[in-house]
mmCIF file as Biopython writes it, N, C-alpha, C and O atoms, coordinates in Angstrom:
data_model
#
loop_
_atom_site.group_PDB
_atom_site.id
_atom_site.type_symbol
_atom_site.label_atom_id
_atom_site.label_alt_id
_atom_site.label_comp_id
_atom_site.label_asym_id
_atom_site.label_entity_id
_atom_site.label_seq_id
_atom_site.pdbx_PDB_ins_code
_atom_site.Cartn_x
_atom_site.Cartn_y
_atom_site.Cartn_z
_atom_site.occupancy
_atom_site.B_iso_or_equiv
_atom_site.auth_seq_id
_atom_site.auth_asym_id
_atom_site.pdbx_PDB_model_num
ATOM 1   N N  . UNK A ? 1  ? -10.536 -84.708  -134.153 1.0 0.0 1  A 1 
ATOM 2   C CA . UNK A ? 1  ? -11.803 -84.504  -133.508 1.0 0.0 1  A 1 
ATOM 3   C C  . UNK A ? 1  ? -12.741 -83.695  -134.401 1.0 0.0 1  A 1 
ATOM 4   O O  . UNK A ? 1  ? -13.941 -83.966  -134.454 1.0 0.0 1  A 1 
ATOM 5   N N  . UNK A ? 2  ? -12.202 -82.717  -135.091 1.0 0.0 2  A 1 
ATOM 6   C CA . UNK A ? 2  ? -13.055 -81.910  -135.971 1.0 0.0 2  A 1 
ATOM 7   C C  . UNK A ? 2  ? -13.668 -82.772  -137.073 1.0 0.0 2  A 1 
ATOM 8   O O  . UNK A ? 2  ? -14.839 -82.607  -137.414 1.0 0.0 2  A 1 
ATOM 9   N N  . UNK A ? 3  ? -12.891 -83.676  -137.621 1.0 0.0 3  A 1 
ATOM 10  C CA . UNK A ? 3  ? -13.410 -84.554  -138.677 1.0 0.0 3  A 1 
ATOM 11  C C  . UNK A ? 3  ? -14.498 -85.483  -138.125 1.0 0.0 3  A 1 
ATOM 12  O O  . UNK A ? 3  ? -15.524 -85.687  -138.774 1.0 0.0 3  A 1 
ATOM 13  N N  . UNK A ? 4  ? -14.281 -86.035  -136.952 1.0 0.0 4  A 1 
ATOM 14  C CA . UNK A ? 4  ? -15.304 -86.895  -136.351 1.0 0.0 4  A 1 
ATOM 15  C C  . UNK A ? 4  ? -16.585 -86.105  -136.085 1.0 0.0 4  A 1 
ATOM 16  O O  . UNK A ? 4  ? -17.686 -86.615  -136.295 1.0 0.0 4  A 1 
ATOM 17  N N  . UNK A ? 5  ? -16.441 -84.864  -135.625 1.0 0.0 5  A 1 
ATOM 18  C CA . UNK A ? 5  ? -17.614 -84.021  -135.363 1.0 0.0 5  A 1 
ATOM 19  C C  . UNK A ? 5  ? -18.369 -83.756  -136.668 1.0 0.0 5  A 1 
ATOM 20  O O  . UNK A ? 5  ? -19.599 -83.794  -136.683 1.0 0.0 5  A 1 
ATOM 21  N N  . UNK A ? 6  ? -17.647 -83.487  -137.765 1.0 0.0 6  A 1 
ATOM 22  C CA . UNK A ? 6  ? -18.302 -83.239  -139.049 1.0 0.0 6  A 1 
ATOM 23  C C  . UNK A ? 6  ? -19.011 -84.490  -139.565 1.0 0.0 6  A 1 
ATOM 24  O O  . UNK A ? 6  ? -19.990 -84.385  -140.305 1.0 0.0 6  A 1 
ATOM 25  N N  . UNK A ? 7  ? -18.525 -85.673  -139.180 1.0 0.0 7  A 1 
ATOM 26  C CA . UNK A ? 7  ? -19.156 -86.921  -139.590 1.0 0.0 7  A 1 
ATOM 27  C C  . UNK A ? 7  ? -20.319 -87.308  -138.675 1.0 0.0 7  A 1 
ATOM 28  O O  . UNK A ? 7  ? -20.955 -88.344  -138.874 1.0 0.0 7  A 1 
ATOM 29  N N  . UNK A ? 8  ? -20.593 -86.469  -137.669 1.0 0.0 8  A 1 
ATOM 30  C CA . UNK A ? 8  ? -21.707 -86.722  -136.770 1.0 0.0 8  A 1 
ATOM 31  C C  . UNK A ? 8  ? -21.423 -87.775  -135.712 1.0 0.0 8  A 1 
ATOM 32  O O  . UNK A ? 8  ? -22.353 -88.342  -135.140 1.0 0.0 8  A 1 
ATOM 33  N N  . UNK A ? 9  ? -20.158 -88.042  -135.444 1.0 0.0 9  A 1 
ATOM 34  C CA . UNK A ? 9  ? -19.791 -89.042  -134.438 1.0 0.0 9  A 1 
ATOM 35  C C  . UNK A ? 9  ? -19.756 -88.420  -133.051 1.0 0.0 9  A 1 
ATOM 36  O O  . UNK A ? 9  ? -19.441 -87.240  -132.902 1.0 0.0 9  A 1 
ATOM 37  N N  . UNK A ? 10 ? -20.080 -89.215  -132.034 1.0 0.0 10 A 1 
ATOM 38  C CA . UNK A ? 10 ? -19.947 -88.771  -130.649 1.0 0.0 10 A 1 
ATOM 39  C C  . UNK A ? 10 ? -18.475 -88.755  -130.279 1.0 0.0 10 A 1 
ATOM 40  O O  . UNK A ? 10 ? -17.712 -89.627  -130.694 1.0 0.0 10 A 1 
ATOM 41  N N  . UNK A ? 11 ? -18.077 -87.753  -129.491 1.0 0.0 11 A 1 
ATOM 42  C CA . UNK A ? 11 ? -16.676 -87.634  -129.098 1.0 0.0 11 A 1 
ATOM 43  C C  . UNK A ? 11 ? -16.525 -87.826  -127.599 1.0 0.0 11 A 1 
ATOM 44  O O  . UNK A ? 11 ? -17.117 -87.101  -126.800 1.0 0.0 11 A 1 
ATOM 45  N N  . UNK A ? 12 ? -15.729 -88.805  -127.239 1.0 0.0 12 A 1 
ATOM 46  C CA . UNK A ? 12 ? -15.375 -88.998  -125.835 1.0 0.0 12 A 1 
ATOM 47  C C  . UNK A ? 12 ? -14.324 -87.970  -125.449 1.0 0.0 12 A 1 
ATOM 48  O O  . UNK A ? 12 ? -13.728 -87.329  -126.315 1.0 0.0 12 A 1 
ATOM 49  N N  . UNK A ? 13 ? -14.099 -87.815  -124.171 1.0 0.0 13 A 1 
ATOM 50  C CA . UNK A ? 13 ? -13.100 -86.877  -123.675 1.0 0.0 13 A 1 
ATOM 51  C C  . UNK A ? 13 ? -11.710 -87.311  -124.121 1.0 0.0 13 A 1 
ATOM 52  O O  . UNK A ? 13 ? -11.430 -88.504  -124.240 1.0 0.0 13 A 1 
ATOM 53  N N  . UNK A ? 14 ? -10.853 -86.344  -124.363 1.0 0.0 14 A 1 
ATOM 54  C CA . UNK A ? 14 ? -9.453  -86.665  -124.630 1.0 0.0 14 A 1 
ATOM 55  C C  . UNK A ? 14 ? -8.565  -85.874  -123.675 1.0 0.0 14 A 1 
ATOM 56  O O  . UNK A ? 14 ? -7.720  -86.467  -123.004 1.0 0.0 14 A 1 
ATOM 57  N N  . UNK A ? 15 ? -8.728  -84.570  -123.594 1.0 0.0 15 A 1 
ATOM 58  C CA . UNK A ? 15 ? -7.979  -83.754  -122.638 1.0 0.0 15 A 1 
ATOM 59  C C  . UNK A ? 15 ? -8.911  -83.056  -121.661 1.0 0.0 15 A 1 
ATOM 60  O O  . UNK A ? 15 ? -8.476  -82.181  -120.913 1.0 0.0 15 A 1 
ATOM 61  N N  . UNK A ? 16 ? -10.150 -83.419  -121.654 1.0 0.0 16 A 1 
ATOM 62  C CA . UNK A ? 16 ? -11.150 -82.787  -120.805 1.0 0.0 16 A 1 
ATOM 63  C C  . UNK A ? 16 ? -12.523 -83.034  -121.403 1.0 0.0 16 A 1 
ATOM 64  O O  . UNK A ? 16 ? -12.645 -83.811  -122.350 1.0 0.0 16 A 1 
ATOM 65  N N  . UNK A ? 17 ? -13.557 -82.397  -120.880 1.0 0.0 17 A 1 
ATOM 66  C CA . UNK A ? 17 ? -14.919 -82.621  -121.363 1.0 0.0 17 A 1 
ATOM 67  C C  . UNK A ? 17 ? -15.103 -82.196  -122.822 1.0 0.0 17 A 1 
ATOM 68  O O  . UNK A ? 17 ? -14.389 -81.327  -123.322 1.0 0.0 17 A 1 
ATOM 69  N N  . UNK A ? 18 ? -16.059 -82.815  -123.483 1.0 0.0 18 A 1 
ATOM 70  C CA . UNK A ? 18 ? -16.458 -82.414  -124.829 1.0 0.0 18 A 1 
ATOM 71  C C  . UNK A ? 18 ? -17.948 -82.078  -124.781 1.0 0.0 18 A 1 
ATOM 72  O O  . UNK A ? 18 ? -18.603 -82.280  -123.758 1.0 0.0 18 A 1 
ATOM 73  N N  . UNK A ? 19 ? -18.466 -81.574  -125.869 1.0 0.0 19 A 1 
ATOM 74  C CA . UNK A ? 19 ? -19.893 -81.261  -125.933 1.0 0.0 19 A 1 
ATOM 75  C C  . UNK A ? 19 ? -20.733 -82.515  -125.697 1.0 0.0 19 A 1 
ATOM 76  O O  . UNK A ? 19 ? -21.837 -82.425  -125.160 1.0 0.0 19 A 1 
ATOM 77  N N  . UNK A ? 20 ? -20.223 -83.679  -126.091 1.0 0.0 20 A 1 
ATOM 78  C CA . UNK A ? 20 ? -20.963 -84.924  -125.926 1.0 0.0 20 A 1 
ATOM 79  C C  . UNK A ? 20 ? -20.929 -85.452  -124.496 1.0 0.0 20 A 1 
ATOM 80  O O  . UNK A ? 20 ? -21.722 -86.324  -124.141 1.0 0.0 20 A 1 
ATOM 81  N N  . UNK A ? 21 ? -20.016 -84.932  -123.669 1.0 0.0 21 A 1 
ATOM 82  C CA . UNK A ? 21 ? -19.965 -85.385  -122.279 1.0 0.0 21 A 1 
ATOM 83  C C  . UNK A ? 21 ? -20.599 -84.368  -121.342 1.0 0.0 21 A 1 
ATOM 84  O O  . UNK A ? 21 ? -20.469 -84.488  -120.124 1.0 0.0 21 A 1 
ATOM 85  N N  . UNK A ? 22 ? -21.274 -83.383  -121.882 1.0 0.0 22 A 1 
ATOM 86  C CA . UNK A ? 22 ? -22.010 -82.438  -121.054 1.0 0.0 22 A 1 
ATOM 87  C C  . UNK A ? 22 ? -21.610 -80.998  -121.209 1.0 0.0 22 A 1 
ATOM 88  O O  . UNK A ? 22 ? -22.167 -80.148  -120.514 1.0 0.0 22 A 1 
ATOM 89  N N  . UNK A ? 23 ? -20.678 -80.669  -122.078 1.0 0.0 23 A 1 
ATOM 90  C CA . UNK A ? 23 ? -20.326 -79.274  -122.310 1.0 0.0 23 A 1 
ATOM 91  C C  . UNK A ? 23 ? -18.939 -78.903  -121.841 1.0 0.0 23 A 1 
ATOM 92  O O  . UNK A ? 23 ? -17.988 -79.665  -122.018 1.0 0.0 23 A 1 
ATOM 93  N N  . UNK A ? 24 ? -18.826 -77.748  -121.250 1.0 0.0 24 A 1 
ATOM 94  C CA . UNK A ? 24 ? -17.534 -77.195  -120.884 1.0 0.0 24 A 1 
ATOM 95  C C  . UNK A ? 24 ? -17.179 -77.426  -119.425 1.0 0.0 24 A 1 
ATOM 96  O O  . UNK A ? 24 ? -18.046 -77.712  -118.599 1.0 0.0 24 A 1 
ATOM 97  N N  . UNK A ? 25 ? -15.883 -77.296  -119.113 1.0 0.0 25 A 1 
ATOM 98  C CA . UNK A ? 25 ? -15.414 -77.484  -117.742 1.0 0.0 25 A 1 
ATOM 99  C C  . UNK A ? 25 ? -16.092 -76.521  -116.773 1.0 0.0 25 A 1 
ATOM 100 O O  . UNK A ? 25 ? -16.435 -76.902  -115.654 1.0 0.0 25 A 1 
ATOM 101 N N  . UNK A ? 26 ? -16.289 -75.263  -117.204 1.0 0.0 26 A 1 
ATOM 102 C CA . UNK A ? 26 ? -16.913 -74.289  -116.310 1.0 0.0 26 A 1 
ATOM 103 C C  . UNK A ? 26 ? -18.358 -74.654  -115.980 1.0 0.0 26 A 1 
ATOM 104 O O  . UNK A ? 26 ? -18.920 -74.136  -115.015 1.0 0.0 26 A 1 
ATOM 105 N N  . UNK A ? 27 ? -18.966 -75.542  -116.771 1.0 0.0 27 A 1 
ATOM 106 C CA . UNK A ? 27 ? -20.313 -76.042  -116.483 1.0 0.0 27 A 1 
ATOM 107 C C  . UNK A ? 27 ? -20.257 -77.338  -115.683 1.0 0.0 27 A 1 
ATOM 108 O O  . UNK A ? 27 ? -21.276 -78.004  -115.505 1.0 0.0 27 A 1 
ATOM 109 N N  . UNK A ? 28 ? -19.069 -77.695  -115.201 1.0 0.0 28 A 1 
ATOM 110 C CA . UNK A ? 28 ? -18.842 -78.915  -114.411 1.0 0.0 28 A 1 
ATOM 111 C C  . UNK A ? 28 ? -19.173 -80.180  -115.190 1.0 0.0 28 A 1 
ATOM 112 O O  . UNK A ? 28 ? -19.679 -81.154  -114.632 1.0 0.0 28 A 1 
ATOM 113 N N  . UNK A ? 29 ? -18.882 -80.152  -116.482 1.0 0.0 29 A 1 
ATOM 114 C CA . UNK A ? 29 ? -19.107 -81.331  -117.315 1.0 0.0 29 A 1 
ATOM 115 C C  . UNK A ? 29 ? -18.086 -82.405  -116.938 1.0 0.0 29 A 1 
ATOM 116 O O  . UNK A ? 29 ? -16.934 -82.083  -116.646 1.0 0.0 29 A 1 
ATOM 117 N N  . UNK A ? 30 ? -18.489 -83.656  -116.941 1.0 0.0 30 A 1 
ATOM 118 C CA . UNK A ? 30 ? -17.560 -84.730  -116.583 1.0 0.0 30 A 1 
ATOM 119 C C  . UNK A ? 30 ? -16.599 -85.054  -117.721 1.0 0.0 30 A 1 
ATOM 120 O O  . UNK A ? 30 ? -16.879 -84.777  -118.887 1.0 0.0 30 A 1 
ATOM 121 N N  . UNK A ? 31 ? -15.475 -85.637  -117.367 1.0 0.0 31 A 1 
ATOM 122 C CA . UNK A ? 31 ? -14.544 -86.176  -118.347 1.0 0.0 31 A 1 
ATOM 123 C C  . UNK A ? 31 ? -14.849 -87.661  -118.468 1.0 0.0 31 A 1 
ATOM 124 O O  . UNK A ? 31 ? -14.717 -88.398  -117.492 1.0 0.0 31 A 1 
ATOM 125 N N  . UNK A ? 32 ? -15.255 -88.108  -119.645 1.0 0.0 32 A 1 
ATOM 126 C CA . UNK A ? 32 ? -15.628 -89.505  -119.867 1.0 0.0 32 A 1 
ATOM 127 C C  . UNK A ? 32 ? -14.755 -90.060  -120.973 1.0 0.0 32 A 1 
ATOM 128 O O  . UNK A ? 32 ? -14.895 -89.691  -122.139 1.0 0.0 32 A 1 
ATOM 129 N N  . UNK A ? 33 ? -13.860 -90.941  -120.599 1.0 0.0 33 A 1 
ATOM 130 C CA . UNK A ? 33 ? -12.997 -91.574  -121.587 1.0 0.0 33 A 1 
ATOM 131 C C  . UNK A ? 33 ? -13.714 -92.783  -122.184 1.0 0.0 33 A 1 
ATOM 132 O O  . UNK A ? 33 ? -14.581 -93.378  -121.544 1.0 0.0 33 A 1 
ATOM 133 N N  . UNK A ? 34 ? -13.351 -93.137  -123.399 1.0 0.0 34 A 1 
ATOM 134 C CA . UNK A ? 34 ? -14.009 -94.254  -124.075 1.0 0.0 34 A 1 
ATOM 135 C C  . UNK A ? 34 ? -13.770 -95.573  -123.339 1.0 0.0 34 A 1 
ATOM 136 O O  . UNK A ? 34 ? -14.639 -96.445  -123.327 1.0 0.0 34 A 1 
ATOM 137 N N  . UNK A ? 35 ? -12.609 -95.718  -122.736 1.0 0.0 35 A 1 
ATOM 138 C CA . UNK A ? 35 ? -12.248 -96.947  -122.011 1.0 0.0 35 A 1 
ATOM 139 C C  . UNK A ? 35 ? -11.537 -96.570  -120.721 1.0 0.0 35 A 1 
ATOM 140 O O  . UNK A ? 35 ? -10.811 -95.576  -120.692 1.0 0.0 35 A 1 
ATOM 141 N N  . UNK A ? 36 ? -11.728 -97.338  -119.653 1.0 0.0 36 A 1 
ATOM 142 C CA . UNK A ? 36 ? -11.113 -96.992  -118.366 1.0 0.0 36 A 1 
ATOM 143 C C  . UNK A ? 36 ? -9.613  -97.289  -118.280 1.0 0.0 36 A 1 
ATOM 144 O O  . UNK A ? 36 ? -8.939  -96.760  -117.396 1.0 0.0 36 A 1 
ATOM 145 N N  . UNK A ? 37 ? -9.082  -98.116  -119.167 1.0 0.0 37 A 1 
ATOM 146 C CA . UNK A ? 37 ? -7.665  -98.474  -119.100 1.0 0.0 37 A 1 
ATOM 147 C C  . UNK A ? 37 ? -7.172  -98.890  -120.482 1.0 0.0 37 A 1 
ATOM 148 O O  . UNK A ? 37 ? -7.965  -99.091  -121.402 1.0 0.0 37 A 1 
ATOM 149 N N  . UNK A ? 38 ? -5.867  -99.015  -120.614 1.0 0.0 38 A 1 
ATOM 150 C CA . UNK A ? 38 ? -5.285  -99.454  -121.880 1.0 0.0 38 A 1 
ATOM 151 C C  . UNK A ? 38 ? -5.712  -100.882 -122.204 1.0 0.0 38 A 1 
ATOM 152 O O  . UNK A ? 38 ? -6.025  -101.189 -123.354 1.0 0.0 38 A 1 
ATOM 153 N N  . UNK A ? 39 ? -5.728  -101.744 -121.211 1.0 0.0 39 A 1 
ATOM 154 C CA . UNK A ? 39 ? -6.166  -103.129 -121.444 1.0 0.0 39 A 1 
ATOM 155 C C  . UNK A ? 39 ? -7.612  -103.174 -121.932 1.0 0.0 39 A 1 
ATOM 156 O O  . UNK A ? 39 ? -7.942  -103.933 -122.843 1.0 0.0 39 A 1 
ATOM 157 N N  . UNK A ? 40 ? -8.476  -102.353 -121.319 1.0 0.0 40 A 1 
ATOM 158 C CA . UNK A ? 40 ? -9.877  -102.307 -121.737 1.0 0.0 40 A 1 
ATOM 159 C C  . UNK A ? 40 ? -10.001 -101.768 -123.166 1.0 0.0 40 A 1 
ATOM 160 O O  . UNK A ? 40 ? -10.848 -102.235 -123.927 1.0 0.0 40 A 1 
ATOM 161 N N  . UNK A ? 41 ? -9.170  -100.797 -123.536 1.0 0.0 41 A 1 
ATOM 162 C CA . UNK A ? 41 ? -9.174  -100.263 -124.888 1.0 0.0 41 A 1 
ATOM 163 C C  . UNK A ? 41 ? -8.798  -101.344 -125.892 1.0 0.0 41 A 1 
ATOM 164 O O  . UNK A ? 41 ? -9.490  -101.528 -126.893 1.0 0.0 41 A 1 
ATOM 165 N N  . UNK A ? 42 ? -7.712  -102.056 -125.634 1.0 0.0 42 A 1 
ATOM 166 C CA . UNK A ? 42 ? -7.266  -103.100 -126.558 1.0 0.0 42 A 1 
ATOM 167 C C  . UNK A ? 42 ? -8.296  -104.211 -126.690 1.0 0.0 42 A 1 
ATOM 168 O O  . UNK A ? 42 ? -8.579  -104.675 -127.794 1.0 0.0 42 A 1 
ATOM 169 N N  . UNK A ? 43 ? -8.849  -104.630 -125.577 1.0 0.0 43 A 1 
ATOM 170 C CA . UNK A ? 43 ? -9.858  -105.694 -125.608 1.0 0.0 43 A 1 
ATOM 171 C C  . UNK A ? 43 ? -11.154 -105.205 -126.269 1.0 0.0 43 A 1 
ATOM 172 O O  . UNK A ? 43 ? -11.747 -105.922 -127.076 1.0 0.0 43 A 1 
ATOM 173 N N  . UNK A ? 44 ? -11.588 -104.005 -125.934 1.0 0.0 44 A 1 
ATOM 174 C CA . UNK A ? 44 ? -12.829 -103.467 -126.497 1.0 0.0 44 A 1 
ATOM 175 C C  . UNK A ? 44 ? -12.751 -103.266 -127.998 1.0 0.0 44 A 1 
ATOM 176 O O  . UNK A ? 44 ? -13.692 -103.601 -128.717 1.0 0.0 44 A 1 
ATOM 177 N N  . UNK A ? 45 ? -11.643 -102.725 -128.481 1.0 0.0 45 A 1 
ATOM 178 C CA . UNK A ? 45 ? -11.499 -102.497 -129.921 1.0 0.0 45 A 1 
ATOM 179 C C  . UNK A ? 45 ? -11.326 -103.807 -130.680 1.0 0.0 45 A 1 
ATOM 180 O O  . UNK A ? 45 ? -11.722 -103.901 -131.842 1.0 0.0 45 A 1 
ATOM 181 N N  . UNK A ? 46 ? -10.746 -104.811 -130.047 1.0 0.0 46 A 1 
ATOM 182 C CA . UNK A ? 46 ? -10.594 -106.120 -130.694 1.0 0.0 46 A 1 
ATOM 183 C C  . UNK A ? 46 ? -11.948 -106.807 -130.883 1.0 0.0 46 A 1 
ATOM 184 O O  . UNK A ? 46 ? -12.102 -107.660 -131.757 1.0 0.0 46 A 1 
ATOM 185 N N  . UNK A ? 47 ? -12.922 -106.432 -130.060 1.0 0.0 47 A 1 
ATOM 186 C CA . UNK A ? 47 ? -14.242 -107.060 -130.142 1.0 0.0 47 A 1 
ATOM 187 C C  . UNK A ? 47 ? -15.298 -106.133 -130.734 1.0 0.0 47 A 1 
ATOM 188 O O  . UNK A ? 47 ? -16.492 -106.377 -130.560 1.0 0.0 47 A 1 
ATOM 189 N N  . UNK A ? 48 ? -14.887 -105.083 -131.425 1.0 0.0 48 A 1 
ATOM 190 C CA . UNK A ? 48 ? -15.850 -104.226 -132.114 1.0 0.0 48 A 1 
ATOM 191 C C  . UNK A ? 48 ? -16.094 -102.872 -131.501 1.0 0.0 48 A 1 
ATOM 192 O O  . UNK A ? 48 ? -16.922 -102.121 -132.017 1.0 0.0 48 A 1 
ATOM 193 N N  . UNK A ? 49 ? -15.417 -102.518 -130.426 1.0 0.0 49 A 1 
ATOM 194 C CA . UNK A ? 49 ? -15.539 -101.176 -129.865 1.0 0.0 49 A 1 
ATOM 195 C C  . UNK A ? 49 ? -16.656 -100.977 -128.879 1.0 0.0 49 A 1 
ATOM 196 O O  . UNK A ? 49 ? -17.628 -100.287 -129.186 1.0 0.0 49 A 1 
ATOM 197 N N  . UNK A ? 50 ? -16.551 -101.558 -127.703 1.0 0.0 50 A 1 
ATOM 198 C CA . UNK A ? 50 ? -17.565 -101.397 -126.656 1.0 0.0 50 A 1 
ATOM 199 C C  . UNK A ? 50 ? -17.210 -100.196 -125.787 1.0 0.0 50 A 1 
ATOM 200 O O  . UNK A ? 50 ? -16.761 -100.366 -124.653 1.0 0.0 50 A 1 
ATOM 201 N N  . UNK A ? 51 ? -17.408 -98.976  -126.310 1.0 0.0 51 A 1 
ATOM 202 C CA . UNK A ? 51 ? -17.035 -97.754  -125.604 1.0 0.0 51 A 1 
ATOM 203 C C  . UNK A ? 51 ? -18.076 -97.366  -124.566 1.0 0.0 51 A 1 
ATOM 204 O O  . UNK A ? 51 ? -19.227 -97.799  -124.627 1.0 0.0 51 A 1 
ATOM 205 N N  . UNK A ? 52 ? -17.653 -96.543  -123.611 1.0 0.0 52 A 1 
ATOM 206 C CA . UNK A ? 52 ? -18.562 -96.021  -122.594 1.0 0.0 52 A 1 
ATOM 207 C C  . UNK A ? 52 ? -19.625 -95.157  -123.266 1.0 0.0 52 A 1 
ATOM 208 O O  . UNK A ? 52 ? -19.345 -94.473  -124.250 1.0 0.0 52 A 1 
ATOM 209 N N  . UNK A ? 53 ? -20.836 -95.191  -122.737 1.0 0.0 53 A 1 
ATOM 210 C CA . UNK A ? 53 ? -21.907 -94.365  -123.315 1.0 0.0 53 A 1 
ATOM 211 C C  . UNK A ? 53 ? -21.726 -92.912  -122.891 1.0 0.0 53 A 1 
ATOM 212 O O  . UNK A ? 53 ? -21.099 -92.627  -121.870 1.0 0.0 53 A 1 
ATOM 213 N N  . UNK A ? 54 ? -22.278 -92.000  -123.678 1.0 0.0 54 A 1 
ATOM 214 C CA . UNK A ? 54 ? -22.148 -90.570  -123.418 1.0 0.0 54 A 1 
ATOM 215 C C  . UNK A ? 54 ? -23.500 -89.963  -123.071 1.0 0.0 54 A 1 
ATOM 216 O O  . UNK A ? 54 ? -24.518 -90.353  -123.643 1.0 0.0 54 A 1 
ATOM 217 N N  . UNK A ? 55 ? -23.523 -88.997  -122.123 1.0 0.0 55 A 1 
ATOM 218 C CA . UNK A ? 55 ? -24.793 -88.396  -121.722 1.0 0.0 55 A 1 
ATOM 219 C C  . UNK A ? 55 ? -25.344 -87.357  -122.694 1.0 0.0 55 A 1 
ATOM 220 O O  . UNK A ? 55 ? -26.536 -87.052  -122.645 1.0 0.0 55 A 1 
ATOM 221 N N  . UNK A ? 56 ? -24.516 -86.808  -123.568 1.0 0.0 56 A 1 
ATOM 222 C CA . UNK A ? 56 ? -24.964 -85.758  -124.479 1.0 0.0 56 A 1 
ATOM 223 C C  . UNK A ? 56 ? -24.733 -84.374  -123.904 1.0 0.0 56 A 1 
ATOM 224 O O  . UNK A ? 56 ? -24.135 -84.234  -122.838 1.0 0.0 56 A 1 
ATOM 225 N N  . UNK A ? 57 ? -25.192 -83.376  -124.585 1.0 0.0 57 A 1 
ATOM 226 C CA . UNK A ? 57 ? -24.898 -81.991  -124.211 1.0 0.0 57 A 1 
ATOM 227 C C  . UNK A ? 57 ? -25.780 -81.455  -123.093 1.0 0.0 57 A 1 
ATOM 228 O O  . UNK A ? 57 ? -25.545 -80.346  -122.612 1.0 0.0 57 A 1 
ATOM 229 N N  . UNK A ? 58 ? -26.759 -82.186  -122.678 1.0 0.0 58 A 1 
ATOM 230 C CA . UNK A ? 58 ? -27.653 -81.712  -121.622 1.0 0.0 58 A 1 
ATOM 231 C C  . UNK A ? 58 ? -28.526 -80.546  -122.049 1.0 0.0 58 A 1 
ATOM 232 O O  . UNK A ? 58 ? -28.946 -79.737  -121.222 1.0 0.0 58 A 1 
ATOM 233 N N  . UNK A ? 59 ? -28.798 -80.463  -123.362 1.0 0.0 59 A 1 
ATOM 234 C CA . UNK A ? 59 ? -29.647 -79.398  -123.859 1.0 0.0 59 A 1 
ATOM 235 C C  . UNK A ? 59 ? -28.939 -78.083  -124.101 1.0 0.0 59 A 1 
ATOM 236 O O  . UNK A ? 59 ? -29.559 -77.118  -124.548 1.0 0.0 59 A 1 
ATOM 237 N N  . UNK A ? 60 ? -27.636 -78.032  -123.809 1.0 0.0 60 A 1 
ATOM 238 C CA . UNK A ? 60 ? -26.872 -76.801  -124.036 1.0 0.0 60 A 1 
ATOM 239 C C  . UNK A ? 60 ? -26.311 -76.804  -125.448 1.0 0.0 60 A 1 
ATOM 240 O O  . UNK A ? 60 ? -26.058 -77.875  -126.000 1.0 0.0 60 A 1 
ATOM 241 N N  . UNK A ? 61 ? -26.106 -75.623  -126.056 1.0 0.0 61 A 1 
ATOM 242 C CA . UNK A ? 61 ? -25.582 -75.576  -127.407 1.0 0.0 61 A 1 
ATOM 243 C C  . UNK A ? 61 ? -24.160 -76.140  -127.478 1.0 0.0 61 A 1 
ATOM 244 O O  . UNK A ? 61 ? -23.390 -76.021  -126.525 1.0 0.0 61 A 1 
ATOM 245 N N  . UNK A ? 62 ? -23.824 -76.749  -128.607 1.0 0.0 62 A 1 
ATOM 246 C CA . UNK A ? 62 ? -22.513 -77.335  -128.805 1.0 0.0 62 A 1 
ATOM 247 C C  . UNK A ? 62 ? -21.577 -76.219  -129.299 1.0 0.0 62 A 1 
ATOM 248 O O  . UNK A ? 62 ? -21.408 -76.008  -130.500 1.0 0.0 62 A 1 
ATOM 249 N N  . UNK A ? 63 ? -20.983 -75.520  -128.338 1.0 0.0 63 A 1 
ATOM 250 C CA . UNK A ? 63 ? -20.073 -74.428  -128.667 1.0 0.0 63 A 1 
ATOM 251 C C  . UNK A ? 63 ? -19.148 -74.169  -127.495 1.0 0.0 63 A 1 
ATOM 252 O O  . UNK A ? 63 ? -19.475 -74.503  -126.356 1.0 0.0 63 A 1 
ATOM 253 N N  . UNK A ? 64 ? -18.007 -73.584  -127.763 1.0 0.0 64 A 1 
ATOM 254 C CA . UNK A ? 64 ? -17.099 -73.198  -126.697 1.0 0.0 64 A 1 
ATOM 255 C C  . UNK A ? 64 ? -17.189 -71.695  -126.426 1.0 0.0 64 A 1 
ATOM 256 O O  . UNK A ? 64 ? -16.462 -71.170  -125.583 1.0 0.0 64 A 1 
ATOM 257 N N  . UNK A ? 65 ? -18.074 -71.013  -127.134 1.0 0.0 65 A 1 
ATOM 258 C CA . UNK A ? 65 ? -18.235 -69.578  -126.937 1.0 0.0 65 A 1 
ATOM 259 C C  . UNK A ? 65 ? -19.472 -69.309  -126.078 1.0 0.0 65 A 1 
ATOM 260 O O  . UNK A ? 65 ? -20.513 -69.932  -126.284 1.0 0.0 65 A 1 
ATOM 261 N N  . UNK A ? 66 ? -19.369 -68.406  -125.140 1.0 0.0 66 A 1 
ATOM 262 C CA . UNK A ? 66 ? -20.574 -68.094  -124.352 1.0 0.0 66 A 1 
ATOM 263 C C  . UNK A ? 66 ? -21.664 -67.496  -125.223 1.0 0.0 66 A 1 
ATOM 264 O O  . UNK A ? 66 ? -21.382 -66.824  -126.215 1.0 0.0 66 A 1 
ATOM 265 N N  . UNK A ? 67 ? -22.893 -67.742  -124.853 1.0 0.0 67 A 1 
ATOM 266 C CA . UNK A ? 67 ? -24.038 -67.251  -125.642 1.0 0.0 67 A 1 
ATOM 267 C C  . UNK A ? 67 ? -24.240 -65.776  -125.475 1.0 0.0 67 A 1 
ATOM 268 O O  . UNK A ? 67 ? -25.157 -65.208  -126.068 1.0 0.0 67 A 1 
#
């Protein structure tokens, strides 16, 4: 995930919310997975990667530390 972030890629949730899905859990950010199921993942990646869209940080800083 750190490498993808350094490359400027959007990160879907893996174990919980990310900065790209709205921030931290305490801010009630949603968990958004790239695909809803394993079948959808296999089919989506076979056709070029039709992942779920991400809402972004909602204007909050991309950090896990309180301001």
